[in-house]
BADRENPA-638930 format. One record per residue (C-alpha): residue in one letter; z, x, y. Coordinates in pm, 1 decimal. Layout:
N
{'A',{Z,X,Y}}
...
END
This chain:
54
{'X',{178.0,1568.3,-1086.9}}
{'X',{496.8,1363.6,-1108.8}}
{'X',{845.0,1497.2,-1169.5}}
{'X',{846.4,1341.1,-1515.9}}
{'X',{527.1,1520.7,-1616.4}}
{'X',{659.6,1849.6,-1482.3}}
{'X',{985.7,1818.8,-1673.4}}
{'X',{801.4,1704.4,-1984.3}}
{'X',{572.7,2008.3,-1969.2}}
{'X',{875.5,2237.3,-1925.8}}
{'X',{1057.3,2080.0,-2221.6}}
{'X',{750.0,2099.2,-2443.0}}
{'X',{683.0,2464.9,-2373.7}}
{'X',{962.3,2674.7,-2226.5}}
{'X',{1241.3,2447.7,-2347.0}}
{'X',{1121.3,2483.5,-2704.8}}
{'X',{1114.3,2861.1,-2671.6}}
{'X',{1465.2,2864.3,-2521.5}}
{'X',{1607.3,2642.6,-2797.3}}
{'X',{1445.2,2859.1,-3066.3}}
{'X',{1579.3,3178.0,-2905.5}}
{'X',{1929.3,3027.4,-2890.0}}
{'X',{1901.2,2927.9,-3256.3}}
{'X',{1807.7,3283.5,-3354.7}}
{'X',{2090.0,3433.8,-3150.2}}
{'X',{2348.0,3200.8,-3303.6}}
{'X',{2221.2,3264.5,-3656.8}}
{'X',{2203.7,3641.4,-3619.3}}
{'X',{2535.4,3670.9,-3429.1}}
{'X',{2726.1,3685.2,-3758.0}}
{'X',{2528.6,3984.2,-3884.4}}
{'X',{2612.9,4216.6,-3596.5}}
{'X',{2816.9,4524.9,-3693.7}}
{'X',{3136.0,4429.4,-3506.3}}
{'X',{3175.3,4087.7,-3663.5}}
{'X',{3268.6,4195.7,-4015.1}}
{'X',{3643.5,4138.6,-3964.2}}
{'X',{3588.5,3791.7,-3818.4}}
{'X',{3353.0,3692.3,-4098.0}}
{'X',{3594.8,3818.4,-4363.6}}
{'X',{3883.5,3627.7,-4203.1}}
{'X',{3674.9,3309.4,-4186.5}}
{'X',{3556.4,3324.6,-4546.4}}
{'X',{3913.8,3370.7,-4675.7}}
{'X',{4072.9,3115.8,-4442.8}}
{'X',{4014.9,2824.1,-4681.3}}
{'X',{4242.2,2993.5,-4936.3}}
{'X',{4521.6,3066.3,-4686.5}}
{'X',{4743.9,2778.0,-4802.1}}
{'X',{4701.6,2872.1,-5168.8}}
{'X',{4879.2,3205.5,-5120.5}}
{'X',{5171.7,3083.9,-4907.4}}
{'X',{5399.1,3031.7,-5209.0}}
{'X',{5401.9,2650.5,-5206.8}}
END
């Protein structure tokens, strides 16, 4: 088995699982209990300049 075939097999199987797991972690990271303050700050940040008195 060549190096290319070995890497291709890894990417097709374990690489796909790793990418999917990373996707789930990044999507669910915002729903963890300690992130409420960061999420609230991010969702109100687009209105920050509207309330500066300009």
